[in-house]
Every structure is written in structure tokens, then in C-alpha cells.
C-alpha positions in Angstrom: -3.9 29.2 9.0 -4.7 25.6 8.1 -2.8 23.8 5.4 -4.0 23.2 2.1 -4.7 19.8 0.4 -1.7 20.2 -1.9 0.1 21.1 1.2 -0.8 17.9 2.9 0.3 15.3 0.2 3.7 15.0 -0.9 6.1 12.8 -2.9 9.5 12.4 -1.3 12.1 10.2 -2.9 13.2 7.5 -0.3 9.9 7.7 1.4 7.2 5.0 0.5 8.9 4.5 -2.8 8.3 8.1 -4.0 4.4 7.1 -3.8 2.2 10.0 -2.5 2.0 10.3 0.9 0.1 12.2 3.7 3.0 14.7 5.1 4.4 13.9 8.1 3.4 10.4 7.7 3.9 7.3 6.2 0.5 6.6 5.1 0.1 6.4 1.2 -2.7 8.1 -0.6 -3.3 4.6 -2.1 -3.6 2.9 1.5 -6.5 5.8 2.2 -8.0 4.9 -1.1 -7.9 1.2 -0.6 -9.5 1.3 3.0 -11.8 4.1 1.6 -12.9 2.2 -1.6 -12.2 -1.3 -1.4 -12.8 -1.9 2.4 -15.7 0.5 2.7 -14.1 2.5 5.3 -15.6 6.1 6.0 -13.0 8.8 6.5 -14.0 8.8 10.2 -13.3 5.2 10.5 -9.9 5.5 8.8 -8.9 8.2 11.6 -10.2 5.8 14.1 -8.1 3.2 12.7 -4.8 5.5 12.5 -5.3 7.8 15.0 -2.3 10.1 14.1 -4.3 11.1 11.1 -6.5 14.0 11.1 -9.9 13.9 9.3 -8.7 17.0 7.0 -5.9 14.7 6.3 -7.6 11.7 5.1 -10.0 14.3 3.2 -7.0 15.5 1.7 -5.7 12.1 0.4 -9.2 11.2 -1.1 -9.4 14.9 -2.9 -5.8 13.8 -4.0 -7.0 10.6 -5.3 -10.1 12.1 -7.3 -7.5 14.8 -8.7 -5.0 12.0 -9.7 -7.3 9.0 -10.2 -5.4 7.1 -13.3 -2.1 7.8 -11.5 -3.1 6.2 -8.0 -5.1 3.4 -9.9 -1.8 2.5 -11.7 0.0 2.4 -8.4 -2.7 0.2 -7.0 -2.4 -2.3 -10.1 1.5 -2.5 -9.7 1.4 -3.4 -6.2 -1.3 -6.2 -6.8 1.1 -7.5 -9.7 4.0 -7.4 -7.2 1.9 -9.0 -4.8 1.2 -11.7 -7.2 4.6 -12.2 -8.2 5.9 -12.5 -4.6 3.2 -14.8 -4.3 4.2 -17.1 -7.1 7.8 -16.8 -6.4 7.4 -17.6 -2.6 5.2 -20.7 -4.0 8.0 -22.0 -6.5 10.8 -21.3 -3.7 8.7 -23.4 -1.2 7.9 -26.3 -3.8 11.7 -26.1 -4.9 12.9 -26.6 -0.9 10.3 -29.4 -0.5 11.7 -31.3 -3.3 15.3 -30.8 -2.1 14.0 -32.2 1.4 12.5 -35.3 -0.2 15.4 -35.8 -2.3 17.9 -35.2 0.8 15.4 -37.7 2.7 15.6 -40.6 0.2 19.2 -40.0 0.0 20.0 -40.6 3.4 20.3 -44.2 4.4 
């Protein structure tokens, strides 16, 4: 008997930050949603990109998303915020290092 949609999607502490994933994979539901909704990939195209997934698993992830839309949207927003903060912090770190290098170059006779 085939697994139900509910059995195909799991949340495990310590796996992908506890986010909803496809059982047996480290592919998050939000990854499937981003590929489908934001990059325009059809479910069979996602399977072509990630051949370890079945078409049924991709559809289960999308079904989970539609049943838990606000939850997954919040995860997507949190990831974007984190990425923006990382980008800002990385830029700040680079600027700090550049300033230090310039100061050291000016101080060196």
C-alpha cells in the first residue's frame, strides 16, 4: 500500500532545523514550494532536478503546503530575513576588513 501524504512529510528535531521535510530526504517542503511557485517548475521538472524524489513525494509536499500555507510562508519569510541579515553582516565584515587593511598599509613604512 502506498504511503499517505501525511506519512510522506515529517518534522524531525535536528533535521533541516525542524522544518517540514519529505520523509527520508533532506528536502524541505519550502524548497519544493520555492521551486514550484517562485521558479515556475512543474512537479515533474522538480523530480528531474532531484531524481531521488518521486512525483508522489513532490505532490505530497505541495499538498502539505496548501494545507499549511501560513506556516510555510512564515518559514520562507524567516529564511529571507536571515539571508538578508547574513548579507548585511557579510558586507559589514568585508568593509571592516578592508578598512583594517588600508590602515595597516598606511602605517607600514
